[in-house]
N, C-alpha and C positions, 0 to 999 in steps of 0.2 A: 172463344174456346169453350165457353161456359154460357149457356142459355139462363139458367137460374139456379138457385139453390134454396131448398126448402128444408126446414127442420120441424119436429114436432116432438113434444114430451108430455107426459102425465104428471100432474100434482095429486098425489094420494092425500087423504085425510090425515095421515100422520106427517106429512111433510108440509113445510112452511113454503108458500108460494114465492114469497121474495127471495128466499135462498136459491129456489130452482130458478128464478130470473137471473140471480147472480151467477149462476152455473152457467146458463145460457149466454150470459155477457161476457164471460171467459172466452167463448167461441166465437162470438159476433159481436161486434162494437156497436152500442147503442141498440140494443133489440127492443123491437115494439111487437111483442107477439100479440096476436089474436087470441082472445080467451073464449073458450066454449065449456060450458058446463054440461056433464052427462052424470049419469049414476052407474055403479056397479051392480051386480046382481043382488048384493044385500040393501040396495036403496041409498048407499052413501056416495055423495057427490064426488066426482073426479074432475078436476080442471084439467084441460087440454089446451096448451100453449103451443101455437104454431105461427110461422110465418113463412113468405116467399120473397127471397131476395133478388131483384133482378138488375140492380145497379152493376154496371161492369167492374167499376173500381172495387166496391164491395165484395165482389165475386173473386176478383184477383187478389184481394187482401186475405180471403179467408184460404185460399189454396196456397198462398206464401205462408200463412199460419201453420197450416197443415204440414208444408215441407220443412218448416223450421221446428216445428214442436212435437211431431210424432217421434215416439221412441224408435230405435233401430229395429226392435222386435215388432213393433206394430207396423213399421214400413215393411218388415219382411212378410208379415201377414197379408198385408193388402195385396203385395206383388204375388204371392201364392195363390190368393183368392181372388184376384182380379175378375176372372171370369165368371165366377160365381156370384160376385157382388154387382155384376154390371146385367142390366136386362137388354132385351132386343131393341128398345128405345133409346138407348144411350144413357139410363139412369144408373148412376153409381151410389150404392146404399152402404152406409156407415153408420154404426152406433157408438156412442160416446158414453162413457160412465159418468152419471150425474154428479155422485160424489166427488170424484176426483176431479172434474171440472169446478166445482165449488172450491177445492182444495188448489186450483189453478194447475192443475196436472190433466194433460190430454192423454187419454186411455182408451182404447177400443175395448168394447165388451160385445158380448153375445147376449146378454141380459135384455128382456124387454123393458126393463125399468132404466132407460138410458134416453138420451138426446139422439133422436133418430134423424140422420141427415141425409138428403138425396140430392145429388149433383147431377143436373141434367147437361150433359156434355154435348155440344155442338159438333156435329158430324154430317157430311153429306157424301153420298145418300146416307140417310140415317140407318145405321145397323149397329149391332154389338160390336162386330170386328173393327168397324171405323171409329167408333167411341173408344175402343181400348187402344187403337192406335194414336188418337188424340191424347188419351190420357196418359201414355207413355212420354208425350211432350210436355205435358203441364205439371206432372208430379217428378220431381228431380230424383226419385228413389225407385223408379220403375224400369 
């Protein structure tokens, strides 16, 4: 039902990279993010941490984690915004607050300073409508 899950987050100069990895590890067990270093427009380093999770068990664990740990308000937001959060290729886009994750709270955010998660939903034929139908089966709150 899930092809893969990818995540990406930025570590700015004012943040501790280890703490950001701790925040990621709240969402994903034993994260091994790939590290890329780039610069902002002022020349300051920005570290990008990202990974692609393809193991079915880990993908199932993450979906179960969302089903169990999202607040009822966040579940309602996803339910109401599902069509806008899904693209034509079956990618579901979610953003989670980094600071809340560090405090072991799962909280959706609209901020760019977040852990960006893309869930590639398996549907055949590939379409937004088919992916939404599958999403209704895997998320217990839709």
